[in-house]
Steps between C-alpha positions, in 0.01 A plus 500: 500500500720403218749237612388146559666491840281788615185324369589181698551698825174687457297189438669251727192478723270434204685258278791266526601512132799692365568720205308300245163577655267701281473790742566853384490801722648743252267797452283505188409833334142467381445870426293514178739587209473833324616534138556851362327594177847557354738267686807696611859392425756441767625815671763710325541786746659845445217659302506853657702816467480868601481745210564796728479568871134408515394335166501122501476277191381149584479220247248217562600182315196309629249748350704654216467844642727797576403739777626856535447609858546833679629377834491845661135555407409141571328443167534300178565748223445258209479123441608388155371168366748300293431205268399173663810293566741790488633418847650836594797472740803722553443877478743790460447871440707691246446871433135480629418195293436169674632195317348171606638157405216286349607141543202347316515743209872480457585869522440821696209741546580873527261731687528882495464611862415856396180385343468146650458351148655200330754617247614177342545125525845400383592140419843402629551130554317175581517545879625836635562517870699798615536866392722797595546858376839657436448875546839591352445316172120541511459129426292214632645163564284193498613156619338188358472141617695368200809704595440794267562846636343768280577867486221740389483871444293626791313758297420295191536146641689405183750215546865604514626144507539211740764291669473127584563359845429166663122439529280572796557873537279692739567854634702775333693769686709803402803477736732800468396537135545129424223263418482198725238220507405223736422137427188358666603148602872540550466832687803633315562862400652541156662793320501543124821304468343207678699528825296347785459595868311272729359530853715320745452151647365517855610190693348206322254725314562596133343807332247457224190665352552877483144624547599871484831684430526875544778762502550728798692805362584662838722212605571365150349163598305244313244345726367155418196337660550130446463162660747284694471128444635220710779277372459259794350156459118522500308218669170386348373316805354658817690514824838579343457869444690578813451777750429819316579718795176689474205266471485534128406147407828323594323162512403533136724363225527852357505655844664811623432865441387599848663752727875483448505234230473579132272275299626277221423789266448850639540867414832687540646834413841557337670841479771530235751783520769445240650158575367503853182299550305471825223247529259440788189282518170676585410274797133463566397639164284290268541510121601850406488644154574878507727735693525878513753735662445851616690767303775520764527123525416493872162323487370193318153376411430137412198340320433154646197347317582157642383608847239287667138628473435760768867594538663806354666464157677838534805573714688827535822553692859611484713396207762320717455151628456613859245767422301327223276304737625159387712420803474163675140436610334774294155430370274659241267654754281795403173572329371295202549743211423260218755302297779757456709443181673834445639786708640850456587809710322828431459860626859558596521149653232579760261256349521138385267404212423129470294331231270213586400261222202363691308704585611753237608798700787730597594509865645831622705469813621798698763450778608792713735284704251447777189356332394369161183619329340319205255617239361317198445611141275253322588410141270392215463143394297201625630250744772259393499284806553147383531183708771351278704817518452528875610140568808547282619809688386417852774456762498155673628387838846436348529868396467402136236543237480340156634833359809467722646243259282594200529881474268653242352154455818361348813376685790631706783338293629325813630150547369361831661208681233265627571217744461168316458667165814696434520831311176613331461821308170689557264434218313782320123544523445741204522229236132392462495225766152363411529139390864467607451276806672327675688783660855549641816385326454142621131497411417403860193734520225337288281810500471849640280387793776269624762769448298754704448257785860382506688826432272786598346341810743221609837672426418870505240500779219654292140411551352210305247620242147380436444332160329819377791721605752257354318506173499882499869504577570260214306702246682817607841333490436343155413849363841643596681404179684779323580524128832426343787742553622558145819702462435817304801453289539137395620326188183351351693258281714379787190454717326295227814286457511445876137398505566248227802358683301483820262269326755296298710436807206346679454786758139545402415134586506592873470878483184483301179692458431869532686515830805310366463232774371491855262204472707184512763311703818382331825333604804719456848403616349222711235709681129512431407872477210715388579659163484874563324741276743715302266800488696813599799281569760770422396691814567213737870426563635285641353205303425131549323355804809552721615827349819357370493685167587866547400620151235396251779387263642280781155346543458423126847335499412298809181371337671423171778306677248309708265404218695473172768261393661743260654841553308814401699784335552811708309725254205260515499540878501879457205473261293294747580751775383779275169315442447434870556867581183578294273260687 
């Protein structure tokens, strides 16, 4: 019972006081916390591919393992242990060699599938994310968070050069012989010339966060699994969430997401054919991170790790809106198959292979059109169940989880419009948050306990957490920091000059310490705001608390104009931007 008016009605025979009474009927989760020996990072998704009709290659970023599995024989052929912290993610197969992106290492691992042995570890860039194989040119293409797109010889893995794009690249695709890449937060698809295609706006919902982008050659379509985010005014008090049309927490400030009503942030699918783009929300689906299409494009599988405990996190249906199983009122019914994070079709599309991160297993689903049959192939590696990780990804009554607005433990790049507050850009979480309280742009959350009670429970409809569980969540969250994204090709002298200018112009007075800010409140243009950390700042357009600066250069100019009495030369601005891109 979350709104005060409901509390008063429920207790009218017991008390005569109103909303200020210290009575709380919100459920409290007192389950003893569990902390994994190696605490997992936020979910990436899309860590599975098929090497042939029946050989699956599954990367496990939580355990730094790669599994080679014979799906037809229902057995693990080999498990290869990587280095601790390698964080294997995207996988492709080129000429019987599996190439796996190692986010933590900063390169790729190559495994010979004829012998199931590790051939090489190849450094590429600070944070590689996506990879594709061009069979005509026999080249690999690796996309990096800093905007670099590298081309490698597939046989030797020697670099053949790179091109530079805007930062935050994610997936790579070979589309009719042309290399195209996606951007994570914006959801855009870019070609080598930098031309952009975006999923379409759907009513008052805008596209963001491209979890997975794949090319479907039979129809010549690029398929993007992304999120749709609401541009409507968002209340922060209960009772104003409105009727959600489906019982999905409409009385909650962040209500919606039940039945026929999309949540404030929910999964969607966009199909791009040339200049034509079709977008539809995946109603009833929780946070979704991977999609696979059958070879003829007629069927779709979806990984939904945000499903509530005990509900299915795998859905399979037709590839059209009507046939996909996401029509009005659909729910994620079905067996609990673990936390599915990756999907693929196998054995001439007669089987769906799904990878569960916890427990570590492959789920083999056979569907003859009349009934579904499931079998399990257990994978090596100890449990990585972790209370902090589970709270972060768990779906609440509003249809949201923490990961809905903070995908991969960072931010969605979106500017929300809150009633009484105005526009507020989502803040990142991967910037070493320990010691940075108070939280939120206005500093109105003195600590994480208050934030969890107010936002997770009060606004989102999640359960309140016991002190022990809150502490476990905090320690998990504070461990989600990622290293700097340093461009592979940068002018060292220009970066050093920019760092000196950053200090001499007084920027380092507020953006101080190892995180370049994040731990103080300052007045800027008449408003008292938390100074944000500038760690990984180049990945996060738009900038400023209200998203008014489109580019990093715009943001530096805005800050200079608002804090200095003298003009700063344009080339000095460029130098400071070059410095910030290395943080």
